[in-house]
Residue, then its C-alpha position, 0 to 999 in steps of 0.5 A: x500500500x502506497x504511503x499517503x505522503x508519497x501521493x501528496x509529493x507526487x501531486x505537488x510535482x504535477x501541479x507546480x509546473x502548471x502553476x509556474x506556467x500560469x504565472x508566466x502567462x499572467x505576467x506576459x499578458x500584463x506586460x504585453x501592452x507595453x511590449x507591443x507598443x511602438x510609442x514606448x522606448x526600449x528603456x521603459x520596456x526593459x524596466x517593465x520586463x525586469x520588474x515583472x521577473x523580480x530580477x534585482x540584479x538586472x534592475x541594479x544595472x539600469x539605475x543611475x547612481x546615486x539614487x536619492x531617497x528622502x532624508x533620513x533614509x540613505x541614498x543608494x550608492x552602488x549596484x550592490x546596495x541596490x540588489x540588497x535594497x530592491x525588495x524594500x524599494x520595489x514592493x508589491x504595490x510598485x511592482x503592480x503599478x509598473x507591470x500592469x502599466x499601459x502605454x498611456x500611463x507613460x509620458x515623455x517630459x522633454x529633457x526629464x525623460x519618461x515618467x510613470x503616471x505623471x512621475x508619481x512613481x518613477x523617472x527614467x531617461x536612459x536609466x532610472x534616475x528617480x523613484x518618487x514612490x515610497x514603499x510601506x517599509x520605507x515609510x516605516x523606516x522614514x518615520x522611525x529615523x525621523x523620530x530619532x532625529x527629532x528626539x535629539x533636539x529640545x522638545x519646544x523646537x520639535x513642533x512644525x519641523x522635520x529633518x531634511x539633511x544632515x551636514x557634516x563639517x570638517x574642521x582641524x580645530x576641534x577634538x576628534x570626538x567633538x560635536x557642535x552643541x544642540x544650540x548650534x543646530x542650524x535651522x532653515x525654512x523648508x523651500x521644497x516642503x510645505x512645512x518648515x524644516x531643519x538641517x542638523x549640523x555636526x562637526x567631525x575632525x579631519x584626520 
């Protein structure tokens, strides 16, 4: 008498190839509009294909570095960093938007290149140079790091401000471990953000 577990194993072996085939057909159907469009450049078609396959290595080769992320998140400086960060940057929501995008969702904006849905998600020319979209994980990281920065200034100063940049000053006149005091933090009104913003300023001695 055959073992029930062996029956289950054999059944799985029979089902998995069909499941993979169905996924492949689904992806192909979703991207066919972009792939067959004469109005869409090869760079966009390549992006859609790579994201559809979840190919982080290939994705890292079509990015212009550094790829900026909003402070206090760190910019992505290299292709290796991108391969590691890919799953954070390209979550299911962004993947769905890119893979199911239609030719009319992409528009050429002169020297700025191509934008997806008005540039709300991604910008590229010959390479991806900006990802406007923030994934859920990035938003969580952003909130956590922002709270950390805000916690380092006096409470009366926190309301109505948000960190936009940390500037490091190299100086030969301060001890190695010296830092500018809290009262020497440099505040500026946000030019881009709708709310006021601050820039933190720390001093690091040159070696």
